[in-house]
N, C-alpha and C positions, 0 to 999 in steps of 0.2 A: 408545082408537084406537091401532093399531099402524101405524107407518110405517117402511119400510126403504128405504135407498138406498145404492148403491155409492159409495164415496169414491175409491178408487184401485185400479187393477189394474196390477201390475208383475211380470210373469213373466220370469224369466231364461231365455235360450235355452241350448241345449246347449253352445254355444261359451263360455258364461260359467261353466260348471260348475266351473272351477278356482278361482273366486272364493269365499273363505270367508265365510259370512254370520255366523258366530259364532266365538268365540275358540278352541274346541276341538271335536273330533269328537263327543263325547258331547252337547254342547249343540246341535250341528247337527241332531241327531235329536229334540230336545226337543219342538219344536212340530210338530204334525201338519201335513202339506202341504194344509191346507184353509183356507177363508175364516175369518177372525176376525170375529165379530159383537160390536160394542160397543153396549151398550144405554144409552140416555140417558133421563132422566126428564121431558123437556120436548118440546114440538113442534119440528119442524125449523125452522131459520132463526135460532135464538137463539145465545147465547154458547157453550153446551156443544157444539152442532152445529158451530160454527165451530172451536172448539178441536180437536175430534176430526178434522175435515176437514184442518186444517193438518198435524197430526201424521201422519195416515194417508197423505197425499200424499207426505210425506217418506219414510215407511217403505215405501210402494209403490215408490218410485224407488230407494231404497238397499238394501232388503232383499228386494224382489220379493214382498212380501206383499199379498194382497188383504184389504181391510178394508171392512166395511159397517157402517152405523149403523142401529140399530132404535130408533125412538122409541116409548116407552111412558109417555106423560104421565099425570098425575092422581094423586089421593090423597096429595098431599104427598110424592111420589117413592116411595111404598110399592109401587106396581105394578111399577116398574122393578126395584127392589131384590129383591122376591120372585121376579120372573122369573129373575134371575141366581142367586139363592140356591138355587133348585131345579134349575138347569141342570147338565148333566153336567160334572164337573170335569176336562175334557180339554183346556182351553186355548183352546177355540173360542168361548166366550161370556164377555165381560168387561162390567164395569159402570163407568160414570163416577159416582163417589160424591162427596158434598160434606157440608158441615155439616148440611144438611137431613136426611140419612139417619141422623144421630145423634139427631134430635129425635123422629120419629114413634114409635119403640119406647118412648120415655119417656111419651108421651101416650096410647097405645092398644095393644091387643093386635095384633101383627103376626107374620107367619111368617118373620121373619129377625132376627138380632142383628147390629148393625154391626161387632161384634168377632169373634164366633165363626163367622158364616155366610160369611165371605169371607177370602181370602188377600190381604193388602195388596201391591200392586205399587209404585206411586209416587204421592206427592203431586205434582201437576203444576203448578198455577198459583194465584196469588192473583188475585181478581177484585174490585176496589174497586167500591163501590156509590155511587149518587148519587140524591139526592132531587130530583125534577123536577116542574114544573107546566107547563101549557100557556102558551105565550108571550102568549096573550090574557088570561091570569089577572092579577088585580090584585096578586098576591103577588110581591114582588121580593126578599124576604129570608125566612129561616126565621122571624124574629120576626113578620113580617106574617102568615104562615100560622098561627102559634101564637096570635096575638092574635085572629084571626078565628075560630079553633076555640073559643077560650074564650068569645067573644061568641055563638056559635051552636053549642052542644054537640050533637054527633051529626049536624049538617046537612052538614058537609064530609066527604069520603070520601078514603081512601088505599088504594092497591092495591099488591100485590106478586104474584109467583108464590107459590102457596100453596094451602091453608093449611098450617100447621105446618112452615114453612120457616125458614131463617135470617133472611130478610127479614121474615117475619111476626113472628118473635120480636123482631126489632129494632124494628118498629113498635110492638108492645105495650110494650116497654121504654121507648121514647121517649114514648108517650102517658102513661106513668106518671110519668116524671121531669119532663115538661113540664106535667103536670096538665091534660091536655086530653082531649076525647072526639071522636075521629075514627071514622067508620064504616069498618070494614075490609072491602074487597072483593077476594077472591082470584081469581087467574086461573091457568090451567094452565101458562102460560109467561110469560117476560118480554116477548116480542114482542106477545102479545095484550093485556097490560097497557098497554104503550106505545101500542098502537093505540087502546085505550079512552080514554087521556089525550088523544091527538091529536084524537079525535072529541068531546071535551068531556063524556065520560060519567062521569069521576071527577075529583076535585080535584087529586090528587097521586099520584105513583108513586115507590116506592123500588125501584131495580133496578140490575142490572149496568151500569156505564158503557158497556161494549161494546155494549149494546142501546139505550142512550139517547143516546150521545155524538154520533152523526151528526145526530140531530134537534136537539141543543143547538147544534151547530156551524152548522146551517142556519138557526137562529132559530125553529124550530117549537116547541121546548121551552126552558124556562128552568131552569137548575140553581140550587137554593137552598143546598144544603149536601151534604157527603159524610160518612157515618159512619166512613170510613176513619181509620186512625191519623194519617195525614198527608194533605196536599192531593194531589189527583190530578194528575200531571204534565200531562195535556192541558188541565186546567182550573185553572191556578195561582191564578186570582182567586176561585175558589169556596172558601169556608171549610169547615173541618170542623165537625161538630155540636159537638164539644168546644170549638172556638174560638168558637162561637156562643152560649156561655153554659151548656153542659151538660158540665161537667168530667168527663173520663175516659170519656165515652160513645164506644164503639168497637164497630162491627159489621163483622167481616171475613167474606168469602166465599172459599172455596177449592174446587178441584176436583181429584179424584184418580182413580186407576184400581185396581180390585180384580178378583179372580177368585173363582169359587165355592170354598168351603172344600174342602180335600183335593185341590186341583189339585196335581199333582206338583211337587216343588221344582225340578227342572231347567227346567220350563216357566216357573215364576215367575222364576227366575234369568235366563232368556233374555229375558223381557219387561222385567225391570228394566234389562237391558243395552240393549234396543231403545228403549224409551220414555224411559229416562233419558238416553240418548245423543241422542235427538231433541230433548229440551229444551235441550241444550247446543249444538245446531247453530245457527250464526249466522242462517241463513235462517229457521229456525223461530222463534227468539227475536225476530227483527225483525218477522215477521208478527204474532206474538202481542202484543208490546208496543205495536205500532201501534194495537191495539184495547184497550189497557189491561188486557191479560192478562199477568201477570208470572211467568215460570217460576221455580220454586223446587223443585229436585230434592231430594226426601226419600223414600227408597225402603226397602222391606223392613221391618226392625225399627224403624227411625226413624219410618216412616209409621204403623206399628202403635201406637207410643207416642203419637203425635199423636192418633190416633183415640180412644184410651182417655181422654186428657185432655179431648177435646171432649165425650165422653159425660159425664164427671164435671162439666164446666162447665155444659152444658145441663141436666143433672139439677138442679143448684143453682138456675139462673136460672128454670127452669120452676116449681120449687117456690116461689120467691119471688114470682113473678107469679100463682101460683095458677091456671095455665092448665089447661084440660081439653081432651081430644081430641075 
């Protein structure tokens, strides 16, 4: 299903023509004076949608740029990635990528390569994950859930956005190190997974804190642990999975921005300036960190190096887990 909605419209009037949008004249002509479409791989209303909305509102106000979001969920983010990979390299279609888009090409035949099919713009944010259960659940700690799973192999379920996503890989890794059998139930986005948990249809969910946090704060959900390297600032009392007895267990999620391969270098340079600067704007940082999305500007070649390392790491992990697409 495709969903598109406008995020921000900010058109400068003729009286503002003297205001320079970019550092020099050549860059000023880099991006066509058209709407930028940012494709996301999940339904509207989740973490990625929120991330783009915050940045787009800022760029609409400060750069006069119209940005819309097109939602292309499903197939472990393959649909969204393939849509952008085959788009015209003219700067008008971009993709929010993440660890998950490194995974699918390892597991199955797809029509894109996470390295060669895109031009890296910027690594945007880190998004810590949290393992949650319904507050009516008898499980109060990670140990409680593991003990119950061992007593009833396959009877308890765990959900994430998926399949073949970072969270799915993390679930499979945890099942292996904990020696448990949980039935995996994938959803097209974090919000639907959380709704299923609230409705009592699944036992647990591993998802972005930004999608589960408000429900934890309200008491509807209970957080058992986080696979982040460190405890999540909004939940200082919730231990990491590593602290819970599974040494060195870490599962990070990040989101970045890429353009189709062969997008002209001046356009990429201008987007690095725009989106990189947005991440450093105090108002943007404050809005993102309030939802446990932590800006981490790594652009251009530095982001390309990170993508290559992620492909290498997931290739190794998937081989160890013997996962099939």
